[in-house]
C-alpha angles and dihedrals in degrees: 000000000000131000137212111220130201115162108310094337121106129193118197114217090201119045108227097145122105115222122210097208100132097285095311093137136265121326109265100180136023117237093265093057092042089060090065094047092052093044092050092048090051089047088054089055139332111276146183118234092254091052089053092054092048093045092052089047091050093046090050090053092245091300093114140017123175118232121248085243088065099041104044097052088046091052089052091051091050089051091049090050090051092239093121137023126210133208126188114252105182106309093334133082117236109209121210130182119253128214086257090054092050091049090050091051092048091051089052100035097129091052093044091051091050091050092047090050090051089052093050096048119021104217096226092066092224099107091116092052090050090050092050091049089049091050091049092050091051092051093046093048091047093050097046093045095047121107090249092059099118126156093276093054092047091052091048091053091047091051092049091049092048091050092048092049091048092048092050092045088052094055115115 
C-alpha cells in the first residue's frame, strides 16, 4: 500500500478501511482526502450535501458512498475555512466555491487529481464485486425486513446465502 501525504492528510491508494456509514461500503478516503474531493465537486458546480454524497457514489461506481455524518461536518469546516459559501435554497444549503477555495485547489492540483483518479477507478479492480455485494446486501435486508418475512422466507434466504458462500469457497 502507498500513501499520498500533504500536511496531516493521508490518502490510501488501496482501500482497506471499513466504514461504518450504515452499510454504504468500505471507507475509501480519510477525512483529509475527502476534503479535496468535496471541494473539487463543489468547484465543478454548486451542490447540496446530498448531491455530493450521490455524486461520489456514482463516480465510485457504487462501490463507495460517504455517510452524511462524514459530509455535513466537512461542509461546515469548508465554510469555516472560507473555501465555500452557502446559501439557503428551501430547507437545504447550496454550497459554492469561493476564490479562496479555488486557490486552495490550484495549490494542491496534483494531489486533487490523484484523489479524483482514485475515486474514478478503485485500484484494486474489484469495484464491480463490491457493487454486487452491496446490491446483494440491499436485496437481502429488504426481503428479511419486509412484512412477508416469515420463518419460511428467512430460512430460504439463509439457504441461498449458505449455497452462495459454499459455491464461492469451492472456486479454484
